C-alpha positions in Angstrom: 19.4 10.6 0.3 16.9 9.0 1.7 16.3 5.1 1.3 13.9 3.6 2.1 13.6 -0.8 1.9 10.4 -2.0 -0.3 9.3 -4.3 2.8 8.2 -0.9 4.6 6.1 -0.1 2.1 2.3 -0.3 3.2 -0.8 -0.8 1.8 -2.8 2.7 1.2 0.4 5.3 1.2 0.4 7.5 -1.4 2.5 8.5 -3.4 3.7 11.9 -2.7 6.1 11.9 -6.0 6.3 10.0 -9.3 8.4 6.8 -8.3 10.3 6.2 -11.1 12.9 4.3 -12.6 16.3 5.5 -13.4 16.0 5.7 -16.7 12.9 8.6 -15.6 10.2 5.9 -16.6 7.6 6.6 -14.2 6.4 3.3 -12.6 3.3 5.2 -10.4 2.1 8.3 -10.7 1.6 11.2 -8.1 -1.2 10.8 -6.2 -1.4 7.2 -6.5 -2.6 4.9 -3.4 -0.1 1.6 -3.0 -2.2 -1.1 -2.9 -0.8 -4.1 -1.8 -0.7 -5.5 -6.1 1.9 -2.9 -6.5 4.4 -3.5 -3.6 3.9 -7.3 -4.9 5.0 -6.4 -8.2 7.8 -3.8 -6.8 9.4 -6.9 -5.6 9.0 -9.5 -8.9 10.7 -6.7 -10.7 13.5 -6.7 -8.2 13.5 -3.5 -6.7 14.4 -3.7 -3.4 14.6 0.6 -2.2 13.0 3.8 -3.1 15.1 6.6 -2.4 14.1 10.8 -2.6 17.4 12.0 -4.5 15.7 15.3 -5.1 12.9 17.7 -4.0 11.0 16.7 -7.3 11.5 12.7 -7.9 11.5 9.3 -6.2 13.4 6.8 -8.3 13.1 3.0 -7.5 16.8 1.4 -6.8 17.8 -2.2 -7.1 20.4 -3.4 -4.9 
């Protein structure tokens, strides 16, 4: 599992997979170019890391 801190996300990065919570709710669809508002909202919701744990999903993890 690869964990990336949300502070390392940059505007313009494109999601290669859906960003999902642990319960399966999709936060951002595949192919979305990150905006500063997306990154800010992830921080506001208390998310600190994204983790790629399978070949088909990226999950958002809270610390």
